[in-house]
N, C-alpha and C positions, 0 to 999 in steps of 0.2 A: 784166639784158640780156647781161652778159658770159658768163653760164652758157649761154645759148642759142648763142652763138658758139663756145664751148668744145665743147659737145655736137655741134654741126654739124661742126666740124673733126674731132672724134673719129669720128663716123659716116662721114665721107668717107674718113678714113684706113682704117677697117675695110673699107669697100666697095672701096677701091683694093687692099687686101690680098687680098680674096677674088677680085677680078678678075685680079690677077696670078697667084694660085694656079691659077685656071681656065685662063688662057692657058698657063701653064707645063705643066699636065697635058695639054692638047691637043697642045702641041708635042712632048711626050715620048711620045705614043702611048697615052695612057691610054684613049682612046675609039676605038681602032682595030678592035675586034672586030665585024665586020659579019656574019660567017657564023653564029655560034652562036645569037644571039637569034632569027633568022628560022627556024632549023631545030630549035630546042629543043622546040617543041610537037609535032614529028613523032615524036619518040622517047619511048617509055614509060620511066618510072623503074623500076628494078629494086627490088622490095619484098622485105623480109625476111619469110620465112614462119616464123620461129622462135617468134613469139608466138601462132601459131594452134594 
């Protein structure tokens, strides 16, 4: 029974670490790029014609 409590505590610690990392990345502007994902489909990728 003590193993279950130990694993539950470890999983909560890992989850709290991931939550803290996510909040830190949002506050530091990691997900601030609103322009390029919406317009990326409108522009064609330049392809290399060296293999043709």
